[in-house]
N, C-alpha and C positions, 0 to 999 in steps of 0.2 A: 662150338659153344652155342647152346640154345638161348633163345630170348628169355626163357624162364630162369636159366642159370645166370644170365646177365642181370636180370631183375633182382635176384637174390644178392648178387654182388653190389648192385647199386644201393640196395636197402642197407647193406652192411658198411657202406662208406662212412668213414669217420669225418665229421664236420671239422673237428680240430685239425686233422691231417690236411684236409682241403684248405682250411684257413692258413695253415703253415705254408702250403704251396703258393697260395695267392699272395701272401705276405712276402715270400721270397722273390717272386717275380715282380711284384709291385704294380700298382695301378691307381690312377686318379683320372676321372672323367674331365676332359678339357672342353667339353661341349662343342667339339668340332663338327658334329653331325655326320661324321663318316659312316657310322653304323646305321644311319637312318635314311641315307640318300642313295640314289642310283649310282652305279659304278660306271665311270666314263673312261674306258681304256684308251691308250694312245692310238691304237689301231683296232677297229672293230666297232660294232654297234653298242650303244648304251645298254647296260643291263639293269633292269628294274630292281629296286630294293626287294629282297625276298627274305622274309622272316617268318618262320613257322608259327602257327597259331593253333592251339587246341580249341575244340568247339565250345567248351565252357568259358575259355578266355574271350572268345568272340562275344558271347552273351554278356560277360562282365563289361566289355567295352561298350556294348549297346546300352547297358544300364548306366554307365558313366556318362554317356552322351545325353542322357535324359535331363541332366542338370548342367547348366553352364554352357550349353551350346545353343547357337541361334537357329538351328534347324533340326528337324527330326531325322534321325539316322535309322537305316535298316541294315540287314545282314550284309548286303553287297557294299555298303559304305565302309564296313570295317574289315571284311574278309573277302578273299578271292581264291579260286581254286589254284593250288600250286601248279605252275605251268609245266613242270617236268612230266613228260609222257603224253602231253596234249599236242594236237596238230591243228592246222588251220584248214577247215573245210569250206564248202561253198557258202554256208550260212554262218560262218564264224568258227570259233574254237570247238573242237570235239575230241572225245576220247575219255579215258578214265585216269584219275590221279588219286593220290592217297594222303594228301595233306591239304590244310588251308594255309594261306599266307596273308599277312597284313595287307590291306588294300593300299594301293599307291595312287598318287595324283598324276596329272598330265605330264609331269617331268620325270616320273618314275620313282619319286621319293615317297617315303611312308606318308600316308594321308594325314597322320597326326603330328607330323614334324613341322615346326615353324622356325624361321631364322630371323634374328634381329638385324638391324642395320649394321652392327659391328661384326656380323658374321657368326656370332655364337648361336648355337641351336638350342631348342627346347622341345619337349614332348608335351602335348596338350592333354595327355591322359597318363601322366607320369605315375600316378599312384596305382593305376590299374594296368600298367604295361605288362605284356606277356613275359613269361619266364625267360625266353631267349633274349629279350631286351634287358631284363634285370641282371643277367649273368654275363653279357658281353663285356670284354672280349675273351671270356674263358669258356671252356667246355671240359667235360670229364672223359678220361680214357679208361675204359674198363678192360683190364688185361694188358698184355705187352704189345700194343700196336707199334709197328716199326715206323721209321721216319717217313717212308713213302705213304703209309696209311694216314699218318698224322697230318700230312700236307694236304689231304683232300678232306675238306670239312665244310661242305655246303650247309647252310648258306653263309657261313661266317668267313669264308676266305681261307687263305693259306695260313697254316700254323707256323709261328715264328719262334716259339719257345715252349719248353715243357719242364715241369717240375713235379716229379712223382705222378699222381693220377690226373694232374691238371695241365692242360695245354692252353697256350695263349695264342690269339690270332691277331692279325695286323691291326694296330691301333696306336695312335700317337700318345695315348695316355699310359702305355706300359712303361715299367721301370721307375715309376714315381712312388714316393712313400705312401703307404696306406695304413690306417690305424688298425689295431687288432679288432676293435669292435666292427669296423666296416668289413674287414676281411672275413670275420665270422658270419656276418650277415650275408655276404656274397657267397660264402661257402655253403651255407644252409640252402640258399636258392639253387646253387649248382647241384646239390644232392637231390633236392626236390625235382629239378628239371630232368636229371638222369633217370629218376624213378618214373616220372610222368611219361617221358618219351618211350620207355620200354613198355609201360602199361598200355599206352596208346597203340604201339606196334602190335602187341599181342591181341588186343581187342579188334584191331583192324583185320588181322589175319583170321581170327575166329569168325568174324562177321562177313568176310569177303565172299561175294558171289559175282563172277563176271557178268556184266550187263552190256554185251555188245549190241543188243537191240535198242538200247536207250538212245534217244536223240540228244545231240549236243554233248555237254560235259557232265560226267558223273564223278562226284568226290566220295571216296570211301574213307570214312573216319571211324572212330571207335563206337559211334552210335548207329552205324549202318550207312548205306548209300544215300547220297543227297544230291539235290539239284544245286546249281551255283548260288541260288538265293537262300540256301541253308535248310530248305524244307526236305523231309524224307522223300525219296524217289517214288515210293509207292503211295504217297498221300495224294488226294485229289484236291 
């Protein structure tokens, strides 16, 4: 199945059907912060929080930080190259990658995550949070993905439930009652995200030209190759 065919299917998704699936699974955010923090497995190294970010979403976050934040933010403060495909060279990370991720702090948590004394979490850019954050812990399955495929869902973790086109990922808020209005709002965001992800993938494919001669890290997004600071690779 081509990306274009998948995009047509995503555009044809019924928000009502997606809302039915979300309602059937059930969800209420408990503000545990699990989707915003680094993963600390019992054995192995801590894995930094990794949430995909479209380039326009990075710019929206930059706009959001212009008001209500006590310092000036730049691109590197909100976005970082997705680490997959990169390697550690003599002068730091190097290689080519195909997505942006939300920036993390020294603990590996999302840079915009804050935790209160009682352990409840909060997002300091909640109104402008990216689509992947708006839709967690759900994602859309286009077609008949089998159980093995559904279990591999980076960066959201293992799938634990599925209802029609919607799969749910590990989250303590699953199984709780959700209002129809909230289910429909979440479903609309799920459809938007499915469409955007495919549009981004198609644009990346069309704009992609290998840049093995470039120093350091190159991020290929829908707008072309960029440096880690978000500027076009060919700009001076």
